[in-house]
C-alpha positions, 0 to 999 in steps of 0.5 A, a space after each residue: 456701246 459696250 453692250 454691243 461688242 463681243 467678248 473678243 472685242 472687250 478683251 482687245 479694247 479694254 482688258 488687254 490695254 488695262 493689263 499692259 498699262 499695269 506693266 505686263 509685257 504683251 510680248 512675253 507675259 500675256 498669253 491670250 486664249 491658252 488652251 491647256 488640255 487636249 479634250 477627253 477622247 470619247 470612244 464610240 464603238 470603233 470611232 472616237 471624238 474629242 471632248 471640250 478642251 479647257 481654255 483660259 482667256 488670259 494667263 499672265 506669266 512673270 516668266 514663261 515657266 511661272 504662271 501667276 494669274 488667270 483672267 476670265 473675260 465675259 462680254 458687257 451683257 454680263 456682270 464684272 464678276 460673272 467669269 469668276 467661278 470659271 476662272 477659279 477652276 482654271 486656276 486650280 488646274 494651273 496652280 496660280 494664286 491670283 484670279 480675275 473676272 472682267 467685263 471691260 468695266 473693271 476687274 474682280 480680283 480674287 487672292 488665293 494666297 490669303 495675304 490680301 486685305 480682302 479675299 475678293 475686291 473690285 478694281 477699276 481698269 487702272 488699278 490692275 496690279 503690276 508683275 512686281 506686286 504679284 511676284 512679291 505676294 507669290 514669293 511671300 506665299 511660297 515662303 521664298 524669302 531669299 534672293 537665292 531661292 527666288 533665283 532658282 524658282 524663276 530660272 527659265 525652262 529649256 526652250 529650243 525655239 521649236 514651240 514645245 513647252 511643258 504641258 500644264 501638269 508638267 509645269 506644275 510638277 517642275 515648279 512644285 519640285 523646284 520650289 521644294 528644293 529651293 526651300 531646302 527639301 532634300 527628299 522628293 517624290 514625283 508621281 506621274 502616270 506612264 505616258 505623261 512625260 516623266 523624263 521630259 519633266 525630269 530634264 526640265 527640273 535638272 536644266 533649271 537647277 543646273 542653269 541656276 547653279 543650284 545643283 552643279 553635278 547631277 546623277 540620273 539613275 535608271 534600271 534598264 539600258 534602253 531607258 538610259 539610252 533613250 534619255 541620253 539621245 532624246 530628252 537630255 540631248 540639250 546637255 550636250 558635252 556636259 553629259 556622259 553615260 557611265 559605262 565600262 566601270 569607268 568614273 570620269 570626273 570631268 562632266 556635270 551630268 551623269 546617266 547610269 544603269 544602276 547595275 553599272 555602278 554597283 557590284 557584290 565586290 567592293 572594287 566593282 562599286 564604281 560609285 565609290 570612286 566619286 566622293 560622297 559629296 561629288 553629286 549635288 542631285 541624284 534622280 531615280 527613274 522608276 523608283 518603285 523598283 524597290 529603290 527604297 528597300 533598305 537592302 537594295 542596290 539602289 539604296 546603297 547608292 542613295 545612302 552613299 550620296 546621302 548628302 545630295 538631294 534625291 528625287 524619285 520618279 515613278 508612275 506607281 509608288 510602292 507601299 508594302 509592309 517591308 518597303 515604302 517609298 513614301 517613308 523614304 521620299 515623303 508624300 509626293 510633291 505632285 501627282 498626275 494620275 492615269 484618270 487625270 491624263 485620260 480626262 485631260 485628253 493626253 492619255 488614251 482611254 481603253 476598253 477591256 475585253 474579258 475572256 473567261 476560259 472554262 479550265 481557268 475557272 473550273 480547274 482540271 484534274 488528270 485521270 489516274 495514271 494519265 501521262 503527258 506528251 513526254 510520258 511523264 505521269 502527271 501528278 494527281 491534283 487539281 490544276 487551275 489558272 495559277 498552274 497553267 503555263 507554269 507547271 502545266 501546259 494545255 496546248 489547246 489553251 494557248 491556241 484558243 488565246 492566239 485564236 481570240 487575238 487573231 479574231 480581234 485583229 482581223 475584225 479591227 486592224 490586222 496591223 495594230 501593234 500588239 503586245 501579248 504578255 505571257 507567263 514565261 519565255 517558254 510560254 511566249 515562244 509557244 504563243 508566238 508559234 500558235 500565232 504564226 500558225 493562225 496568221 500564215 498569209 501575214 507571216 508570208 508577207 513578212 516573217 517579222 509579223 510576229 516575233 518573240 521579244 524576250 531577254 534571252 534571245 538576241 534576234 527578238 531583242 533586236 527588233 524592239 526598236 522596230 516594234 516601238 518605232 511608229 514608222 516601222 510596220 513590223 513587228 506587228 505582234 510581239 509576245 513577251 514575258 517581262 522584257 517589255 513591261 516597262 520603259 518601252 515607249 510603244 506609242 502605237 500599241 493598240 492592243 495589250 493582251 494579258 495572259 499572265 497572272 499578275 498579282 502586283 498592282 505595280 507591275 500591272 500598272 506598268 503593263 497597262 502603261 504600254 498602251 496609254 500613249 496617244 499618237 494622232 499621226 498613226 490613228 492611235 487614240 485609244 487601246 484595248 486590253 484583252 484579258 484572259 487571266 482576270 488581271 483587270 480585277 485590279 481595276 477595282 483598286 482606286 490606286 489604279 487612279 495613280 495614287 499611292 497604294 497599300 498592298 497587303 494580304 486581305 483578311 477575313 471579309 476583305 476581297 478587293 483582288 482575291 487570288 485563288 489561293 495564297 501563293 508562295 512569297 505572296 502571303 501576309 507581309 510578302 512584297 512584290 518589289 523585287 521583280 526579275 532583272 529584265 536585263 537578264 530575263 530567265 525562264 522561271 525559277 529552279 528547284 531545291 536541287 538547282 533543277 527546273 521544276 517539272 512542267 507537264 505538257 498536254 496536247 489537244 486531247 484536253 479541249 478548252 472553251 470560252 465560257 464568257 466574253 464581254 467588253 467593259 468601257 472606262 467610264 468618266 468617273 475613272 471606273 470600268 463600266 461593268 454592266 451592259 451598255 444599255 443599263 449604263 446609259 439608262 442610269 447615266 441619263 436618269 442621273 441627268 434627267 429625272 424624267 422623259 419630260 425633263 429630257 424632252 424640255 431640255 432637248 426642245 430648248 437646245 438651239 443645236 441638238 448636236 450640241 447637247 449630243 456632244 455634251 452628253 457624250 463628253 460626260 461619258 455616254 457612248 451613243 455610238 457604241 450604244 447605236 451599234 448594240 441596239 441597231 444589231 439587235 433590231 436591225 435598224 439605225 436610230 437617232 441619238 434622240 431615239 436611242 436615249 428615249 428608248 434605252 432610258 425612258 422605254 419609249 419605242 424608237 423610230 428610225 430617222 427615215 420613219 421620223 422624216 417620212 412622218 414630217 413630209 406627210 403633215 405637209 407643214 411646209 405649205 406656207 413656204 415658197 417652192 424653193 424654200 420647200 425644196 430646201 426643207 424636203 432636201 434637209 429631211 432627206 439628208 437628216 434620214 441619211 446622215 442625222 441631225 449633225 449635217 442638217 444643223 451646219 449651214 455650210 450644207 447649203 453649198 453641197 449637193 443637192 442643195 447646190 443644184 437648187 441654187 447658191 447658198 445665199 439664194 437659198 437663204 434668201 428664199 426664206 427671207 434671210 438667215 434669221 428666217 432660215 434658222 427659224 425654219 430649221 427650228 421648226 423642222 427640228 420641232 416637227 421631227 421630235 414632236 
């Protein structure tokens, strides 16, 4: 009888044979139980867990790079179309046009192309469409009308045999780009958040275009030498002898794949413009990495190259598309063919979530004014005016402020992990050096163990720059703390960076996103699942802008009543119509601008006679809606629970109906409830440890909480186990003790019967037998939970 079969049995006995009979190759075209997200990382205090992964029962491919259909299977107790809505949500993510649901009796077929006679139709098991049928519909839907365009789109991606394949969103980005080029589009923009594999995605795009001979000679441009070298030795390595790096201003025309630092092919003098040694039609494709760096500005060096090779297809890659009054990447490239945002990456579990630690310093908020005739440490009389946040570490140095920031960084690392990789972003090189010294003085034992515990890594100093590779290498313990200003804002793949410190006044959304991107990568082997941002300069006010989600952003000077990110006052170069695209050249980092006469501006340095203090310190969490939780954790929990449950009765009804309480707890956590962090906060205040049930009832519905030990003691007093034999009662008593000690999760796992103290009472089968069997044991467990939470 089909009705007695499990979902997996239905797949094996009915669905797979039907698909195979329709002509789908079970080895190369049919994949079962395809997990395509990693599960959002839920941060709970210092702990973390993974949310639910998305998994499709079947994905059908024409070739490994071309998914065509999703099938959701259900057991035969469900209707044939019961899985359709779930399948459509998977099809949305995977961008496939054909969706099927089945219970083993037949299929419901949903055609998202609009080309079929009906949107949905019922099919028998023998009517499942062939790969050729769906491929022809796909080509018609995508407008791939020629054999050449179909060949381009169907060319496989590079496979080294290791099992590494593009993630689902990378495959979407690759396919969208290939299809656009196959249909003749020649200006393409890809927006992918930092840490999502833009370079690997670019490699697979180039590989497929190159292998299909759609594009024969390709130029890949980047603005950092480290980016070019990393690309050449890592993601682009399979190109082998066909690839070269343009350097020493030599243009060897014998290669097919060219990598170049854009500075290496441009110059102010005509003869230095090496790219003009190539004919304008030499390259078929130009790929511009980090194209937000002003590449679209009409007077930029990048734009000269793009204009010269205007006949080629241009692909721009960025995490932060640039939109200002003067510069528009969207105007040059057009709307992105694909976007994958920071929020999406965190929701899918591919990027690390974060906490924000906001620390406000009194002098930053209140300002500071020198007394009449007051001189600094060099004897310079300080100009009489009010100095505030935009002045500190630029025109005025308060040494006590630097020491306070260093102290807070040290306190955080000491309390969490003294060897957590940390980047401290400073205003300039001088500030980075003073910060290094302050941190060294606060960490003498660590520095004694290894002098490279703290290093200044800036563009002007060879010793520090030489340690950059060690800092980003997960296997290298040192350096641990890097102080910098501009050098590490982009292109530094710091997988194990767990703390990003902002003591730099950031007015550019682009630069802000790039800096935060240093912490968004996950490295499970080294315990990197989330990171913290310690903000001393109110930089995280930029979180209020929805552009942090990764969508294009319009940067402008706010008018009256508009204060999304209000500066203290308008800065030179940041007034109405100003642009932040021309960031400093990170290859030749300097220590700031010069005055009108070519002299460095005056900088006052004041010692510890001017004291500073922390006015406020708070922790914010990244919520499930992509915004920071700025209220207290208790207030946030209350609102979130009451959004899900209108009353205490609703919550109790759902709780008591749940076969496994832990499953409901995990469901709530996957929706963003930070129960672990909340437990820490409530426990610290009351000096007791509470169950998630009591935390929710207390915080959301104002009920007095009981500890797990108190709940267990109440049940024991009732003597509700009298109907059971001695061995069964001993098991239930031990379960209550285990609940009081470790919580409901351990009690609900039947494997606990194999551990002490249960193993001292009897073997697991004996203990289950004492209740009359597994069903009776689970019934007794349900009764115990009802008594605990009654």
